[in-house]
C-alpha positions in Angstrom: 138.0 -24.4 202.8 136.8 -26.5 199.9 137.9 -25.9 196.3 137.5 -27.6 192.9 138.5 -27.1 189.3 136.0 -27.0 186.5 136.3 -26.4 182.8 134.7 -23.3 181.2 132.1 -25.5 179.5 131.1 -27.3 182.7 131.0 -24.0 184.6 128.7 -22.5 182.0 126.3 -25.5 182.3 126.4 -25.5 186.2 126.7 -21.7 186.8 123.8 -21.5 189.3 125.2 -24.4 191.3 128.7 -22.9 191.3 127.4 -19.6 192.6 125.3 -21.3 195.2 128.3 -23.3 196.4 130.4 -20.1 196.7 127.7 -18.2 198.6 126.4 -21.0 200.9 129.3 -23.4 201.3 132.2 -21.1 200.9 133.6 -23.1 198.0 136.2 -21.7 195.6 135.8 -22.9 192.1 138.8 -22.5 189.7 137.7 -22.2 186.1 140.1 -23.9 183.6 140.7 -23.6 179.9 142.6 -26.5 178.4 143.7 -27.6 181.9 145.1 -24.1 182.9 143.4 -22.0 185.6 142.1 -18.8 184.1 139.7 -17.5 186.8 138.1 -18.3 190.1 134.6 -17.9 191.6 135.1 -17.1 195.2 132.8 -16.2 198.2 132.3 -12.5 198.6 134.2 -12.2 201.9 137.3 -13.7 200.3 137.0 -11.3 197.3 136.5 -8.3 199.7 139.5 -9.3 201.8 141.7 -9.6 198.7 140.5 -6.3 197.4 141.2 -4.7 200.8 144.8 -6.1 200.8 145.3 -4.6 197.3 144.1 -1.2 198.6 146.4 -1.4 201.6 149.5 -2.0 199.4 
């Protein structure tokens, strides 16, 4: 699975492309602030699986 890191500013400018890459290519994009990961944009199946794992805990 592909992944990349992107600053908040770059993610804001390329938001539509980031969403498309998650939905179509299955790419995970880590959003960074001052070089530190603060969030991730992930494909829905990955988010749903993570949520299910939390529910099962």
